[in-house]
LOZA-124981 format. One record per residue (C-alpha): chain; residue number from 1; residue in three letters; x, y, z. Coordinates in nm, 4 decimals, always signed. Example, Ala and Ser with C-alpha at 12.3 -4.5 7.8 and 13.67 -1.06 7.14 Angstrom:
BEGIN
(rec 'A', 1, 'Ala', (+1.2300, -0.4500, +0.7800))
(rec 'A', 2, 'Ser', (+1.3670, -0.1060, +0.7140))
//
This chain:
BEGIN
(rec 'A', 1, 'Met', (-1.3296, -0.1732, -0.6946))
(rec 'A', 2, 'Ile', (-1.0433, -0.1435, -0.4823))
(rec 'A', 3, 'Arg', (-1.1055, +0.2024, -0.3022))
(rec 'A', 4, 'Val', (-0.7746, +0.3940, -0.2206))
(rec 'A', 5, 'Leu', (-0.6908, +0.6545, -0.0463))
(rec 'A', 6, 'Leu', (-0.3629, +0.9172, -0.1128))
(rec 'A', 7, 'Ala', (-0.1573, +1.0693, +0.1653))
(rec 'A', 8, 'Glu', (+0.1294, +1.2821, +0.0247))
(rec 'A', 9, 'Asp', (+0.2511, +1.6078, +0.1377))
(rec 'A', 10, 'Gln', (+0.4171, +1.6944, -0.2587))
(rec 'A', 11, 'Ala', (+0.1144, +1.8283, -0.4407))
(rec 'A', 12, 'Met', (+0.2364, +1.7400, -0.7923))
(rec 'A', 13, 'Leu', (+0.3298, +1.3619, -0.6938))
(rec 'A', 14, 'Arg', (-0.0252, +1.3535, -0.5406))
(rec 'A', 15, 'Gly', (-0.1458, +1.4015, -0.8292))
(rec 'A', 16, 'Ala', (+0.0263, +1.2234, -1.0349))
(rec 'A', 17, 'Leu', (-0.0204, +0.8865, -0.8496))
(rec 'A', 18, 'Ala', (-0.4141, +0.9908, -0.8363))
(rec 'A', 19, 'Ala', (-0.3649, +1.0327, -1.2289))
(rec 'A', 20, 'Leu', (-0.1616, +0.6795, -1.2739))
(rec 'A', 21, 'Leu', (-0.3920, +0.4957, -1.0311))
(rec 'A', 22, 'Ala', (-0.7181, +0.6365, -1.2138))
(rec 'A', 23, 'Leu', (-0.5992, +0.4244, -1.5666))
(rec 'A', 24, 'Glu', (-0.6612, +0.1060, -1.3630))
(rec 'A', 25, 'Pro', (-1.0220, -0.0134, -1.4347))
(rec 'A', 26, 'Asp', (-1.0464, -0.1865, -1.0940))
(rec 'A', 27, 'Val', (-0.9189, +0.1044, -0.8713))
(rec 'A', 28, 'Glu', (-1.0912, +0.4062, -0.7764))
(rec 'A', 29, 'Val', (-0.9045, +0.7013, -0.5779))
(rec 'A', 30, 'Leu', (-1.1380, +0.8451, -0.3213))
(rec 'A', 31, 'Gly', (-0.9107, +1.0820, -0.2199))
(rec 'A', 32, 'Ser', (-0.5656, +1.2776, -0.1166))
(rec 'A', 33, 'Ala', (-0.4676, +1.4340, +0.1712))
(rec 'A', 34, 'Pro', (-0.1592, +1.6378, +0.2330))
(rec 'A', 35, 'Asp', (-0.0555, +1.5682, +0.5728))
(rec 'A', 36, 'Gly', (-0.1142, +1.2951, +0.8076))
(rec 'A', 37, 'Glu', (-0.3779, +1.4266, +1.0337))
(rec 'A', 38, 'Ser', (-0.5883, +1.5258, +0.7482))
(rec 'A', 39, 'Ala', (-0.5057, +1.1843, +0.6000))
(rec 'A', 40, 'Trp', (-0.6489, +1.0235, +0.9230))
(rec 'A', 41, 'Arg', (-0.9608, +1.2050, +0.9166))
(rec 'A', 42, 'Glu', (-1.0206, +1.0849, +0.5570))
(rec 'A', 43, 'Leu', (-0.9606, +0.7704, +0.6105))
(rec 'A', 44, 'Gln', (-1.2391, +0.7855, +0.8786))
(rec 'A', 45, 'Arg', (-1.4782, +0.9554, +0.6440))
(rec 'A', 46, 'Leu', (-1.3845, +0.7360, +0.3220))
(rec 'A', 47, 'Lys', (-1.3416, +0.4091, +0.4787))
(rec 'A', 48, 'Pro', (-1.1042, +0.3213, +0.1771))
(rec 'A', 49, 'Asp', (-0.9719, -0.0726, +0.1202))
(rec 'A', 50, 'Val', (-0.5794, +0.0369, +0.0654))
(rec 'A', 51, 'Leu', (-0.4219, +0.3856, +0.2191))
(rec 'A', 52, 'Ile', (-0.0928, +0.4807, +0.0032))
(rec 'A', 53, 'Ser', (+0.1079, +0.6951, +0.2548))
(rec 'A', 54, 'Asp', (+0.4855, +0.8884, +0.2275))
(rec 'A', 55, 'Ile', (+0.6307, +0.8495, +0.5046))
(rec 'A', 56, 'Glu', (+0.7477, +1.1869, +0.5936))
(rec 'A', 57, 'Met', (+0.4832, +1.4291, +0.5993))
(rec 'A', 58, 'Pro', (+0.3697, +1.7729, +0.8351))
(rec 'A', 59, 'Gly', (+0.1491, +1.6234, +1.1425))
(rec 'A', 60, 'Leu', (+0.1709, +1.2212, +1.1711))
(rec 'A', 61, 'Thr', (+0.3942, +1.0713, +0.9855))
(rec 'A', 62, 'Gly', (+0.3304, +0.7454, +0.7242))
(rec 'A', 63, 'Leu', (+0.4450, +0.5230, +0.9934))
(rec 'A', 64, 'Glu', (+0.2515, +0.7324, +1.2779))
(rec 'A', 65, 'Leu', (-0.0455, +0.6703, +1.0832))
(rec 'A', 66, 'Ala', (-0.0149, +0.3274, +1.0152))
(rec 'A', 67, 'Gln', (+0.0305, +0.2500, +1.3999))
(rec 'A', 68, 'Arg', (-0.3135, +0.4475, +1.4459))
(rec 'A', 69, 'Ile', (-0.4491, +0.2671, +1.2123))
(rec 'A', 70, 'Gln', (-0.3553, -0.1034, +1.3557))
(rec 'A', 71, 'Arg', (-0.3942, +0.0102, +1.6897))
(rec 'A', 72, 'His', (-0.8081, +0.1147, +1.6046))
(rec 'A', 73, 'Glu', (-0.7997, -0.2357, +1.4261))
(rec 'A', 74, 'Leu', (-0.9505, -0.0432, +1.1333))
(rec 'A', 75, 'Pro', (-0.9506, -0.3144, +0.8077))
(rec 'A', 76, 'Ile', (-0.7406, -0.0600, +0.6189))
(rec 'A', 77, 'Lys', (-0.4222, -0.2047, +0.4342))
(rec 'A', 78, 'Val', (-0.1269, +0.0115, +0.4110))
(rec 'A', 79, 'Ile', (+0.1428, +0.0694, +0.1506))
(rec 'A', 80, 'Ile', (+0.4063, +0.3061, +0.1823))
(rec 'A', 81, 'Val', (+0.5712, +0.4899, -0.0796))
(rec 'A', 82, 'Thr', (+0.8731, +0.6879, +0.0091))
(rec 'A', 83, 'Thr', (+1.2154, +0.7755, -0.1459))
(rec 'A', 84, 'Phe', (+1.4025, +0.6247, +0.1931))
(rec 'A', 85, 'Ala', (+1.5228, +0.2963, +0.1124))
(rec 'A', 86, 'Arg', (+1.6707, +0.2435, +0.4569))
(rec 'A', 87, 'Ser', (+1.6318, -0.0765, +0.6455))
(rec 'A', 88, 'Gly', (+1.5321, +0.0460, +0.9689))
(rec 'A', 89, 'Tyr', (+1.2080, +0.2527, +0.8301))
(rec 'A', 90, 'Leu', (+1.1278, -0.0839, +0.6552))
(rec 'A', 91, 'Arg', (+1.1573, -0.2891, +1.0003))
(rec 'A', 92, 'Arg', (+0.9265, -0.0222, +1.1954))
(rec 'A', 93, 'Ala', (+0.6771, -0.0063, +0.9044))
(rec 'A', 94, 'Leu', (+0.6224, -0.3887, +0.9058))
(rec 'A', 95, 'Glu', (+0.5868, -0.3803, +1.3102))
(rec 'A', 96, 'Ala', (+0.3056, -0.1235, +1.2505))
(rec 'A', 97, 'Gly', (+0.1451, -0.3346, +1.0381))
(rec 'A', 98, 'Val', (+0.2462, -0.1897, +0.6782))
(rec 'A', 99, 'Ser', (+0.1527, -0.4174, +0.4036))
(rec 'A', 100, 'Gly', (+0.3238, -0.2827, +0.1579))
(rec 'A', 101, 'Tyr', (+0.6469, -0.0939, +0.1182))
(rec 'A', 102, 'Leu', (+0.7865, +0.0639, -0.2231))
(rec 'A', 103, 'Leu', (+1.0315, +0.3708, -0.3479))
(rec 'A', 104, 'Lys', (+0.9177, +0.6029, -0.5446))
(rec 'A', 105, 'Asp', (+1.1899, +0.5473, -0.8257))
(rec 'A', 106, 'Ala', (+1.0319, +0.1878, -0.9027))
(rec 'A', 107, 'Pro', (+0.8279, +0.1226, -1.2090))
(rec 'A', 108, 'Ala', (+0.5122, +0.3191, -1.1829))
(rec 'A', 109, 'Glu', (+0.3166, -0.0220, -1.3006))
(rec 'A', 110, 'Gln', (+0.4598, -0.1896, -0.9552))
(rec 'A', 111, 'Leu', (+0.2303, +0.0351, -0.7890))
(rec 'A', 112, 'Ala', (-0.0899, -0.0774, -0.9613))
(rec 'A', 113, 'Glu', (+0.0290, -0.4560, -0.8323))
(rec 'A', 114, 'Ala', (+0.0885, -0.3413, -0.4982))
(rec 'A', 115, 'Val', (-0.2562, -0.2243, -0.4492))
(rec 'A', 116, 'Arg', (-0.4043, -0.5262, -0.5873))
(rec 'A', 117, 'Ser', (-0.1136, -0.7622, -0.3856))
(rec 'A', 118, 'Val', (-0.1970, -0.6318, -0.0598))
(rec 'A', 119, 'His', (-0.5799, -0.6075, -0.1011))
(rec 'A', 120, 'Arg', (-0.5511, -0.9768, -0.1730))
(rec 'A', 121, 'Gly', (-0.4214, -1.0167, +0.1118))
(rec 'A', 122, 'Gly', (-0.0459, -1.0547, +0.0588))
(rec 'A', 123, 'Arg', (+0.2638, -0.8146, +0.0878))
(rec 'A', 124, 'Ala', (+0.4561, -0.6003, -0.1597))
(rec 'A', 125, 'Ile', (+0.8428, -0.5539, -0.0027))
(rec 'A', 126, 'Asp', (+1.0850, -0.3963, -0.1997))
(rec 'A', 127, 'Pro', (+1.2945, -0.7111, -0.1978))
(rec 'A', 128, 'Gln', (+1.6351, -0.5838, -0.1639))
(rec 'A', 129, 'Leu', (+1.5701, -0.3529, +0.0791))
(rec 'A', 130, 'Ala', (+1.3640, -0.6750, +0.3122))
(rec 'A', 131, 'Leu', (+1.6954, -0.8505, +0.3068))
(rec 'A', 132, 'Glu', (+1.8754, -0.5660, +0.4225))
(rec 'A', 133, 'Ala', (+1.5792, -0.5009, +0.7003))
(rec 'A', 134, 'Trp', (+1.6685, -0.8266, +0.9110))
(rec 'A', 135, 'Ser', (+2.0443, -0.7949, +0.8467))
(rec 'A', 136, 'Glu', (+2.0682, -0.5012, +1.1317))
(rec 'A', 137, 'Gly', (+1.8838, -0.4818, +1.4106))
(rec 'A', 138, 'Asp', (+1.7522, -0.0896, +1.5603))
(rec 'A', 139, 'Pro', (+1.9268, -0.0936, +1.9131))
(rec 'A', 140, 'Leu', (+1.7091, +0.2383, +2.0517))
(rec 'A', 141, 'Asn', (+1.4016, +0.1546, +2.2335))
(rec 'A', 142, 'Asp', (+1.0825, +0.3939, +2.1679))
(rec 'A', 143, 'Arg', (+1.1677, +0.6493, +2.4848))
(rec 'A', 144, 'Glu', (+1.5254, +0.6685, +2.3606))
(rec 'A', 145, 'Arg', (+1.4013, +0.7719, +1.9516))
(rec 'A', 146, 'Gln', (+1.1817, +0.9998, +2.0891))
(rec 'A', 147, 'Val', (+1.4352, +1.1649, +2.2634))
(rec 'A', 148, 'Leu', (+1.7151, +1.1673, +2.0436))
(rec 'A', 149, 'Arg', (+1.4563, +1.3071, +1.7803))
(rec 'A', 150, 'Leu', (+1.4009, +1.6077, +1.9750))
(rec 'A', 151, 'Ala', (+1.7396, +1.6388, +2.0333))
(rec 'A', 152, 'Gly', (+1.8371, +1.6383, +1.6724))
(rec 'A', 153, 'Glu', (+1.6085, +1.9224, +1.6517))
(rec 'A', 154, 'Gly', (+1.8160, +2.1218, +1.8445))
(rec 'A', 155, 'Gln', (+1.6116, +2.1512, +2.1469))
(rec 'A', 156, 'Ser', (+1.8223, +2.1276, +2.4914))
(rec 'A', 157, 'Ala', (+1.8077, +1.8680, +2.7696))
(rec 'A', 158, 'Gly', (+1.5409, +2.1109, +2.9754))
(rec 'A', 159, 'Gln', (+1.2941, +2.1634, +2.6458))
(rec 'A', 160, 'Ile', (+1.2674, +1.8012, +2.6313))
(rec 'A', 161, 'Ala', (+1.2204, +1.7216, +2.9863))
(rec 'A', 162, 'Ala', (+0.9251, +1.9683, +3.0145))
(rec 'A', 163, 'Gln', (+0.8200, +1.8512, +2.6498))
(rec 'A', 164, 'Leu', (+0.7900, +1.5013, +2.7545))
(rec 'A', 165, 'Asn', (+0.7010, +1.5066, +3.1149))
(rec 'A', 166, 'Leu', (+1.0276, +1.4061, +3.2147))
(rec 'A', 167, 'Ser', (+1.2696, +1.4861, +3.4926))
(rec 'A', 168, 'His', (+1.5726, +1.6299, +3.3819))
(rec 'A', 169, 'Gly', (+1.7887, +1.4017, +3.4810))
(rec 'A', 170, 'Thr', (+1.6045, +1.1023, +3.2752))
(rec 'A', 171, 'Val', (+1.6297, +1.2807, +2.9704))
(rec 'A', 172, 'Arg', (+2.0033, +1.2821, +3.0006))
(rec 'A', 173, 'Asn', (+2.0011, +0.8917, +3.0921))
(rec 'A', 174, 'Tyr', (+1.8072, +0.7886, +2.7267))
(rec 'A', 175, 'Leu', (+2.0681, +1.0322, +2.5538))
(rec 'A', 176, 'Ser', (+2.3166, +0.8385, +2.7205))
(rec 'A', 177, 'Glu', (+2.2052, +0.5419, +2.6468))
(rec 'A', 178, 'Ala', (+2.1278, +0.5908, +2.2974))
(rec 'A', 179, 'Ile', (+2.4785, +0.7840, +2.2936))
(rec 'A', 180, 'Gly', (+2.6068, +0.4426, +2.4009))
(rec 'A', 181, 'Lys', (+2.4252, +0.1858, +2.1886))
(rec 'A', 182, 'Leu', (+2.4811, +0.3513, +1.8476))
(rec 'A', 183, 'Gly', (+2.8702, +0.4012, +1.9490))
(rec 'A', 184, 'Val', (+2.9183, +0.7540, +1.8677))
(rec 'A', 185, 'Gly', (+3.0855, +1.0753, +2.0801))
(rec 'A', 186, 'Asn', (+2.7419, +1.3108, +2.1200))
(rec 'A', 187, 'Arg', (+2.3897, +1.3581, +2.0768))
(rec 'A', 188, 'Ile', (+2.4110, +1.5074, +1.7196))
(rec 'A', 189, 'Glu', (+2.6477, +1.1912, +1.6114))
(rec 'A', 190, 'Ala', (+2.4054, +1.0118, +1.7332))
(rec 'A', 191, 'Tyr', (+2.0766, +1.1697, +1.6033))
(rec 'A', 192, 'Arg', (+2.2804, +1.1418, +1.2244))
(rec 'A', 193, 'Leu', (+2.3503, +0.7830, +1.2353))
(rec 'A', 194, 'Ala', (+2.0043, +0.6771, +1.3508))
(rec 'A', 195, 'Arg', (+1.8486, +0.9083, +1.0550))
(rec 'A', 196, 'Gln', (+2.0730, +0.7980, +0.8337))
(rec 'A', 197, 'Lys', (+1.9897, +0.3865, +0.9405))
(rec 'A', 198, 'Gly', (+1.6076, +0.5156, +0.9269))
(rec 'A', 199, 'Trp', (+1.6046, +0.4578, +1.3058))
(rec 'A', 200, 'Leu', (+1.4262, +0.7768, +1.4089))
//
């Protein structure tokens, strides 16, 4: 049996995924979690073979969860199931060691096939998205991404500096670098463009 844990913040979708996978004779759904932090606790408790996770969740995102699994060298394969058909997300997912990346509007039978494929050591990536992912690189570094995300959420340079233990000037430099790299006029445009590309 392939032992699976689900991480999805929408209760109806979480239930639907569990019901769908329960129909498969070789898949056992061990449990589910509504956010990234509880998913992390369940991963350690249940030790599944495969985690199926959304990207945008409260607490830890699906990508941060995958990075944590990778950092702790846990033998758990990760499949991202998301509405975000953005090449930037896929690139970051692959860098975080994700084995599968499916869109929520994919045919239902693809999910079970993806679970089997990644469990065998393969990959299950939406092919069109895979092509796009390598045609355009993410110009932002981790710190620029972090600062830009907080700026886009409405925080001032001073608030960001306090939160990240940086100087006010350093935050302004990161924002300026991000704006310059993205070729836009201000931090809001930079945030919007980076979100649209899946780089945040």
